[in-house]
N, C-alpha and C positions, 0 to 999 in steps of 0.2 A: 306524830314522827320524832322517836327517841331522838335527843340530843344526844352528841358525844359527851364522853367524860374524860375533865383533866385531872391529875391530881398533883400539886405543888408541894414543896417540903420549904420549909420558911417562907412561911406566907404573911408573918406577923413584922418582919422589916418593911423598909420604906418601899422598895420596888415589889415586894409581895403584895401589899395595898395597893399600888395600882396596877400590879398584874390582875388581880382577881377583880376589881371593879371593872377593869376591860373585859376580861376572860370568862364573867358568867353572864354577859347578854347573849354570849354566843353557846357556850358550854356550861355542861352541868359539872361545878369542881367540888373535888374534894381536895381538902388542907389536912395536911400532915400535922400534927402537933402533940409534944410529950405528954398531954395531960388536956382532956374535955374541961374546959372551966367556965363557957358562958362568954370569953373572949372573942372568940373565934369572929370571922367577919361575917355580916350578914347572907343570906342567899348563898351558904356553900355548906357542905357536909365535913364535920370534922371525923380524921380518923387517928386515931393513935398510934405512936411509932416510938421506936428506939433507936436513935440515930447513931448509937455505937455498937447496936446486935452484931454485928459481922465480925468484929474485932475481938467479942466475948462470946461467939461461938453460941449464941443464946437460939435457939433451932425454935422456940415457941412464936419469940419477936420476929423473925424473920417469916418464918408460916402467915404468920396476920399479915405482914407486910404484904407478901406475894399476892394473901388474896384481895388485898384493896388495888394492887397494881394488874392484877388480872383483867383484861380486857377494857384496859383504860386506852384512849384513844393518844397521851402524850403524859409524860413525866415531867416536871420542869425542878431542878434542884438549886433553891436560893440559901440551901440551908449552912451554919456556920457560923461561928462565933464573929464581933463585929472587930474591926481596926481598930475602933473609936473606945475600944475595952480595956485599954491600958496604955502603955510608953513603947510598945515594941523591944522590951525586954525577953531577956530567955522565956520566961516563964509566959510572958504574954502570946510572944512569935508559937511558944510548942502548943500553947492553947488553942492561937488561930489555928497552924498545922494538923494537928489531931480531930478538931471537929470538922474541919471540911473533908478532910482525908475521911474521917470515920460517916460521915454523911453521906460521899459518895458510894464511898464502897458498901456499905450495908444496900441502898436504893440498888445500886450494878448487881448486887448478891441476888437481892429477889426478885429483879427483873429478868434474872439468867433461869429463876427457877418456874417462870409465868409457861403455861402452856399457850397463851395467848397474851404475849408481852404486850405493853403500849409500842406503838408504831416509829414513836420519836420518844428522845433523850433530849433536854435541852438542860445544858451545866452550866452553872455560872463561875463565871472566872473574872479577873480584873486586868486592867492596864499594865498593874506590877509585875505581870509576868513580864514585862520588855523591862524594865528597870532604869536604871539613868543613862537616857540616851542622847543629851544634848538635844543639837538643833535633825540628829538625822529621822527623815523620815522612815512613819514604822507602818507597814501595812499588815496582813496576817502571815505573810511570808517572812516576817522577821523574826530571827530567833530570840531566844530567852534573853534577858540582861545577866548580866555576872556580877556578885557582890551588891547586890541590892536585896535590901532585908525581905522584900515581900515575895520576890521573886521565886522562892523554895515553896511557896504555901500555893501560889497559882499553878506552879509546875507540875507538884505533886497531886494538887485538886483534879488537874485536867489528864492525870497519867491513872489516878483512881477511877474514872469515870468513863476512861477509853474501852474498857472490856466491854462496856453494853453494845458499841457498834456491832460485835458479832449478834446483836439478835434486834437492835433497833438501828432506826439512823439517829445519828449522833450528830448534835450542835451544842456548841461551846460558844459563849458571848463574852468575850472581854471586855469589862462597863470600866468607863471612866468614874469620874465622880459625878456624881447623881444630882440635879438642879430641882427642886421642889419646894413648897413653902414646909411641908413637915420630914424635911430630910434633913436629918442632926448634923450633918456635914457643911453643908449650909447656912444651915440657923449659926454654925461656931463660925463659920467664914464671914457673914456678917456682921456678927454681932459686936467687933469693935468699931467697924466703920459706923454701925447704927451709935455709937457712943462716939463719933467723932474722934476716933482715936484711928482712923484706918490708915495702910501705906503699904507698902511693897515689904512682902514677905520673904524675907533673904533678898537675892539679887533680883527679884521680880518677872527677868527673863524666861524663866523655867515655862515649859510649854504646860497645859493645863488639860489635860482630854477632860468632856463634859460631855454631858446628854441630860436632856431635859427625861424627870420623871416617865411622863405618860408618851412619848417616842420610845422611850425603852420599852415600857410595857407593850408596844406595837411592835419593835422588833419579835419581843418574844413569843408575840400571837404567831407573825410571820413564819420566823423559825418553826414552830407548831405546825403550820397551815401548808408551809411550800413542799411540794416532795422533792425539790433539788436544794433545799437547805442543807447542808452536809458540811463537817468539820468546824473551824474556828471562823468566827467573825468578830470584828470590832465593835463593841455598840459604841459608838462615841460621837458627837456632833460631828458634820462635816466643817464647820468651820473652826479651824486649829487658833484658839487665843492662849498669849499669854498670861499669868497670873496679873501681874500688875494692871493689864489691860481691863481684865474682869474684875478686878477691885476698884480702878478708877471707874468704871461704867456704872457700878453699883452703887457709887461713893453721890456720883454724878446725879443720878435717880433720887438718893436721898438726902440730897441734897447737903452733904456733910465732906469736909476737908479730907483728904489721902494725900496726908504729908510726911506722916508718924511711921514713919521704915523700921523694921525689926529683923535685925541683922540675923544670919545663920546660926552664928556663937548663943545668942540669947534665944533662939526657937529650940536649939536641942539642950538648952539648960532646963526650960520651961516644959519641955515635951518628950524629954528624950529622944529616943529615934524614932518617935510618931513623925517627929519636923522631918526627918529625910521620906520617911514612908507615904507623909500625907499632904506634904508641901513645897518639899524643897526638889522631888524628883522632876525631870525635864523629859518628857515621852508627848513628842509630836506624832499622835497616832490619828490615823484616818481611818473610815468605816470603808475600803474600797471595794469589798463583796458586796454589802449592803447595796452601796451605790449602783454597782455593776449590776445588780440583781432588779434595777430599779426600783429600792425603797426609797419612798419619798416621807423625807423629815418634813415635819409640819412645824418644827419647834428649833429648828437645824440651825439659826444664829444667832448671834448672842444676844441683838437688838430683840428679837421676837422672843428668848426665853426668859431677856427678864420682864419684857412687857409682861406673863405670864406669870413670874414669880415676884416680881416687885410691882401688883398693880396700882393703879393711882392712890386709892385709899389709905396704900401702906405709905405714901410717899409724906414728907410734910406739907403743909401748906404753905 
């Protein structure tokens, strides 16, 4: 019996790599790429696409993408520039906004042209949607934040994906910082701790929404396979953690000190607005809908997640 086929855009990033590894055990996986150059994950079928085709009105590219999506069971969109690719100045924010909106718009345009469109589209979003909210408990019913640098990127991306709901079940996963040994953000967060220079970043009391990479891949598969999964879901671990507590726990496991504070003004000098977008935001996000649906997190507590991403062999003896 033939297996169902899913299409993933943006498979080269950390989320895409973990999702492909989990998905190919039960699906035939097609990954969308700008060029087929041999760097695609093993066990998948690559297909060329142009994420800005809809904006440019490129009919040939849209027709080719429509053929790729035709008859697929699911479409997952992880595509878009990385937040770590700059200091969140105007040019960087514009690049983030354009790349994420372009990819969603192009995929939706192609999906709408399909005779047999994918049954579900799963669109990646981020907890940056909620902005700076301090201690407020944020479930999926909370509205977008105000005056936060990344909120317009998240809201515009979700709006670009919204028309897909006319032809397919649409799920949006608002994701926190991904914890994995191959996750760039996690590696950068650990680096000063490994060097013995760890300490609170800014006040340290800010809530830090996070999720293990393999739990996130399982959440994407759940969104694909559960017929009742629809609308926005917070893809974060159920244990809410303050950034200083995460740092202390990692330092304790690495047997490193944790007493060199980095004031917010220093972080802003070094990182620009990226400091606010990645480190100083406080968003106490809870995965209310996943928990209500009975989704079981395997690495949903900080201790279990750190057991996984800081294994014994990585700790000093």
